[in-house]
N, C-alpha and C positions, 0 to 999 in steps of 0.2 A: 518775338517781335512785340514790344510793349504796346498795350492797348491805348495808352494815354498820349501817344505821339503820332503826329500825322506823318505818314510815310509817302514818299513821292516816287513817281515814275519819271525817268529821264528819257526823252525820246528825241526825235530829230528837231531841228530848229523850227521856230514858230512859222517862219516864212514857208518852209517846206510843207508844214502841216496845213497851212491855209491853202497852198497850191493843190495839195492832195484833196482837200475838201471840195474843190471845184471840179474834180475829175469825175468820170462816169463809171468808175470801178464799182462792181456790185458789192453788197455787204457780206459779212462773214456768215458762214453756215451756222444754223442753230442745232445744238446737240440734243440728243434725246432726253437728257436729264435736266435741261434748262427750264427755268420758270419764265414763261413768255407771256407778256401782255401785248395786245394789239393785233392787228391784221397781219397774216402771214405774208401778204403781198405789199405791205407798206414800203414805200420807196427808201426809207432810211432805217437802219438797224442800230440801236443804241444798246451797248452791253455795259452792265455795271458789275464789278467784282466788289463785294462788301462783306463785312463780318458783323454778326449780331453783337459782338463785344467791342466794336470800334466806335468811340465817341463821335468821331468826325463823320462816320457813316450815319449815325443817329441824327446828327445835325443836317446832313444832306437830305435824309428822308423826311425830315420835318420841314425844311425850308425850300428845297429845290425840286425834289422828285414830284410832289403834287402838281407843280406848275408844268413840268415836262409832260406828265401824264395827261393833264387836262388839255393842254394846247397842242400836243403832238400825238400821243398814243390814242386818246379817245377820239381824236378827229381823223384817224387813219393815216396820218403823215409819217408815223414811226412805230416800229415795234420795239418793245423794251424787254431785254433779256437780262435776268438776274442770275448771277453765278456766285456760289458760296466760296468764300476764302477766309478761313478761320484765323483770328489773331488771339493773342493771349488775353485771358486764360482760355487756352484752346479747348479744354474739356467742356467749358460752358458755351463756347461758340458752337462746337459740334452739337451739343444738346439742343441749343436754340434752333439751329437749322433743322434738326430732325423733328423737333416739336412742331415747327412750322409746316413741315411736310406731312406729319401725321394728322394735324388738324386741318391743314389747307388742302382740301380735295380739289380745289381749282386754283389757278394762278392768283385770282383775286383774293381768295381766302388765305392763300399763303402770305400775300402781302399784308392782309389784315393782321395776321399773327405776327409777322415781322414787325409791323408797327407797334404792336403791344410790347414786344421784346425790346424795341428801341426805347419806348416810353419808360419801361421798367429797368433799363440798363443800369442806371446809377444804384437802384435798390439791389440789383443782382450783384454788383461789385461790392457793395457794403455787406451784403449777406455772405458773400464768398470770403471776405476778409475775416468775418466772424465764424467761419466754418459752417455756415448755414446756406451755402449756395444751392445745394440740391433741394433743400426745403423750399427756398424761394421759387425755384423753377417749378416744383411740384404745385405750389400755390397758383402759379400762372396757368399751369396745365389744367388744374381742376376748374379754374374759372372759365377755361375754354371747353369744358365738358369731358375731359379725360379722367379716368380713374387712376389711382396710384399704380395699379398693375399695368394698365395701358401705358402710362408714363414711363415706368421702368423698362418695359419691353422696347418702347420707342427709342429712348435715348441711349440704350446700350446695344442697339442693333449693329453688329459688326459690318454688315453690308452697307449700311448707311454711312458709317465712318469711312469705309474704304471708298465709297462713291465720292464723298467730299474730297478726300485726298487726291483722287484722280483728277477732279476738276481743278484743284489747286495746282497740281503738277502740270496739267495741260495749259493752264493759264501762264505759268512761269515759262514753259517751253515756247509757247506761241507769242506771248506779249512781253516776256521778261518782267513779269509783275514783281514788285517789291513791297507792296502794301495796299492798304485800302483807305478810302474808296478810290477805285480806278474806273474811269469812264472811257469807253472805246466807241467811236462813232464811225460806222462803216469801215471797221478794221484799223482805224487810226487811234492810237493811244493818246488821250488828251492830257497834257502835263498838268499837274496839280502842285503848285509851289507856294511858298510863303508869300512871295511877291504877287502872285496871281492865282489865288485859290479858286476852286470851282465856284461859279455863280450861275444863276439862271440866265443872266444876260449873256455871259460868255458862251455857255453851252447852247443856248437857243440860237445864237448867231452862227455857230458852226453847223447846227442842224439846218438852219435856213439856207446856208451856203450849199448844202448837199441837195436841197430841194429845188434849187434853181436849174 
């Protein structure tokens, strides 16, 4: 799946989605490997599937995620579940996820590292095209306090790769995922289209509808 293309999820009609947003159905369960921000008993659950190598994910985390976190997660209105879904170049997406987990001993620190990877995404792409992708990731890892030995063990961990693949497969099985970023609010996949791409205004309106 090319990293420079926005991929979309096609779900039910918008009217059906809005009707569901007004229902009283409980949010989806949180898996043991999920990266979760916010209170466990928050009334709304927002799930994001994203890739460290997805440019549109980087845009989402720069422009939209901070507002959702400040206005809903930090205020106890929603919990935010991040799930890893690799896009091409997959080896670098996997490495980025595992670096974030090795450095991120808490969900907040995981997101801090995720933010660094998004900020460095263009540089990683350029380094990868020049055959220096590993060296660029190692540079980022060293800046986060990892040694080269720790970095090597982290990004080649077969259990880590298998864990991500299981998350991806579960997401495709449950939500019919086709790409990233994908936002799910209380079990409802939110369409992301050229005509109506994700925005803070549209997502906050859906969250607010669940809070009523």
